[in-house]
N, C-alpha and C positions, 0 to 999 in steps of 0.2 A: 385381186383382192389383197388388201394390206392387212397383215396380222397385227393385232393390238398387243402390246406388252402389258400384261396385267400387273398392277401394283397391289400387292397383298402382303399382309403380315398375319401370321398365325391362322391362316385360312379365311381371313376377312379382307374385303377390299378396302384400300386406303385412298382410293381415288375420290376426288370431289365431284367429278362429272365424267361423262363418256365423250369420246370424240364426236364431232358433227357428222351426220349422215352415216352412222354405223349400225350394223346389226349385231347385237350381242346375244349369243346363245348361252344363256346361263344354265349350266349343267348342275352345278352344286347348289343345294338349297342352304339358306341361312348364312350366306356369305356377305349380304348387304347390298347386292346389286339393285334389287327392287327399291330399297330404301333410298339409294342414291337417286334413282329416277323420280321418286315421289317427293323428295325433300329439297330439290334444287329449283332454280327459277326457269329451267327449260321445259318445253313440252315434249312428251314422249308418247309413243304407242307401245303399250305393254300387252303382249298376247299371252293369255293363260287359258287352260282347258275348262275351267269352271268359274261361274260367277262368285262362288263361295270364297275363292282365293282373293278376288278383288275386294269383296266386302271385308275380309279379315285384314287386308292391308290398309284400306281406307278408314275403317272404323274398328280399330283394335280395342280389346278390353282396356278400360281406363288404367288398370294397374300396370299394363305393359307400356303405356305411353310415357316416355321420360321427358320429352320436350314437345308438347302439343303445338307450340307456336311454329314448328318446322313443317307440320302437315299441310298439304295443299287442300283447299276445299274445292269440291266439284259440284 
């Protein structure tokens, strides 16, 4: 297994994408990893323990969306 050098600033990821064929175990919440997966042009499998987490990411309250054009539609 090859370790990925995480690119972050002030606790937030500054990467545009993840490497191909990687498993990313996101331990820290609020760092932007899920947003990277949802807002780029690649397809990802995101495993979460509840459907509520998926709904909150795909359909956030309107006041929290700063750039709705970057959201993927499903």
